[in-house]
C-alpha positions in Angstrom: -4.8 -28.3 11.3 -7.0 -29.4 8.7 -8.8 -26.4 8.7 -5.5 -24.5 7.9 -3.9 -26.7 4.9 -7.5 -26.7 3.6 -7.1 -23.2 3.3 -4.4 -22.8 2.2 -5.0 -25.2 -0.8 -7.8 -23.2 -1.3 -6.2 -19.7 -1.5 -3.5 -21.2 -3.4 -5.7 -22.6 -5.9 -7.7 -19.4 -6.6 -5.7 -18.2 -10.1 -5.3 -14.3 -10.7 -5.9 -12.9 -13.9 -2.4 -13.2 -16.4 -0.2 -10.4 -15.7 1.0 -9.0 -19.0 3.9 -5.9 -18.6 1.1 -3.7 -17.5 -1.5 -5.0 -15.7 -5.0 -4.0 -17.1 -7.2 -2.4 -14.3 -9.1 -5.6 -14.1 -6.3 -7.3 -13.1 -4.9 -4.9 -10.5 -8.4 -5.4 -8.8 -8.1 -9.0 -8.9 -4.6 -9.6 -7.5 -6.0 -6.8 -4.7 -8.7 -8.9 -4.0 -6.6 -11.9 -4.0 -4.2 -10.1 -1.6 -7.4 -9.1 0.9 -9.0 -12.9 0.8 -5.7 -13.7 2.1 -6.1 -10.9 4.7 -9.6 -12.8 5.6 -7.4 -16.1 5.7 -4.7 -14.6 8.0 -7.3 -13.2 10.4 -9.3 -16.2 11.1 -6.2 -18.3 11.4 -4.6 -16.0 13.9 -7.7 -15.3 15.7 -8.0 -11.9 14.8 -11.5 -10.7 13.8 -10.6 -7.1 13.0 -8.0 -8.2 10.1 -10.2 -10.6 9.0 -13.7 -7.5 9.0 -10.9 -5.3 6.9 -9.9 -7.7 4.4 -13.5 -8.2 3.6 -14.5 -4.5 3.8 -12.1 -4.1 1.3 -13.4 -7.2 -1.1 -17.0 -5.1 -0.6 -15.8 -2.1 -1.4 -13.0 -2.9 -4.4 -12.9 -0.3 -7.0 -15.3 -0.9 -9.8 -13.9 -1.8 -13.5 -13.2 0.8 -15.9 -16.4 1.4 -18.0 -14.3 0.4 -21.4 -13.1 -3.2 -19.6 -16.6 -3.5 -18.9 -17.7 -2.8 -22.3 -15.2 -5.6 -23.8 -15.3 -8.4 -21.0 -19.6 -7.9 -22.2 -18.7 -8.2 -25.6 -17.0 -11.2 -24.9 -19.3 -13.0 -22.2 -22.8 -11.8 -24.2 -25.4 -13.4 -22.6 -23.6 -14.8 -19.8 -22.6 -11.5 -18.4 -25.7 -11.0 -16.3 -24.7 -14.7 -14.6 -20.8 -13.0 -14.9 -22.3 -10.0 -13.1 -24.3 -12.3 -9.9 -21.0 -13.3 -8.9 -19.6 -10.2 -8.4 -22.6 -9.0 -6.1 -22.7 -12.5 -4.5 -19.1 -11.8 -3.8 -19.9 -8.1 -2.6 -22.8 -9.6 -0.4 -20.6 -12.2 1.3 -17.8 -9.5 2.1 -20.6 -7.5 3.8 -22.0 -10.6 5.9 -18.1 -11.5 6.9 -17.6 -8.1 7.6 -20.7 -7.8 9.8 -19.6 -10.8 11.6 -16.5 -10.3 11.9 -17.0 -6.8 13.6 -20.0 -8.4 15.9 -17.0 -10.9 17.5 -19.2 -13.9 16.0 -16.6 -16.5 15.0 -18.5 -19.4 13.6 -20.6 -17.2 11.2 -17.7 -15.4 10.1 -15.9 -19.0 9.0 -19.0 -19.8 7.4 -19.0 -16.9 5.3 -15.4 -17.3 4.2 -16.0 -20.5 2.8 -19.2 -19.4 0.9 -16.8 -17.0 -0.4 -14.0 -18.7 -1.7 -16.5 -21.0 -3.2 -18.1 -17.9 -5.0 -14.9 -16.6 -5.9 -13.9 -19.9 -7.4 -16.6 -20.5 -9.0 -15.9 -17.6 -10.7 -12.8 -17.7 -11.9 -13.4 -21.6 -13.0 -16.3 -20.2 -15.5 -14.6 -16.9 -16.5 -11.1 -16.4 -15.7 -9.5 -17.6 -19.1 -12.0 -15.9 -21.7 -11.8 -12.7 -19.4 -8.2 -12.9 -19.2 -7.8 -13.9 -22.9 -9.8 -10.8 -24.3 -8.2 -7.8 -22.2 -5.0 -9.5 -22.9 -5.8 -8.4 -26.5 -6.7 -5.0 -26.4 -4.3 -1.9 -27.3 
């Protein structure tokens, strides 16, 4: 029960980008990733590794940010952009690991990967969410 409570708190703590009347492409991608993360969690909590693998695969294969938004974010982050990109690569690789572990039926490795994935998501959001949301919100 403690793990369930911890995962629930972690998932509820993951902020999505601030919504405007029309979400930007990046906002929609982040919303979809949040739903995929919940899918992984639901799969783990219900011992449904197929659902977990599905959510992880969706995270690993998420759509690319449109080039015009990448440019805006890169201008805002400047020399921090490679670090921002490393978060994306880390989450991608962890999602692949989770998918492989879940597909192989290795619950222990799947759970461990999930914890690292949540840590990676939260670290990126803590570092960049407000700045990225603000710069995209101010674009026409």
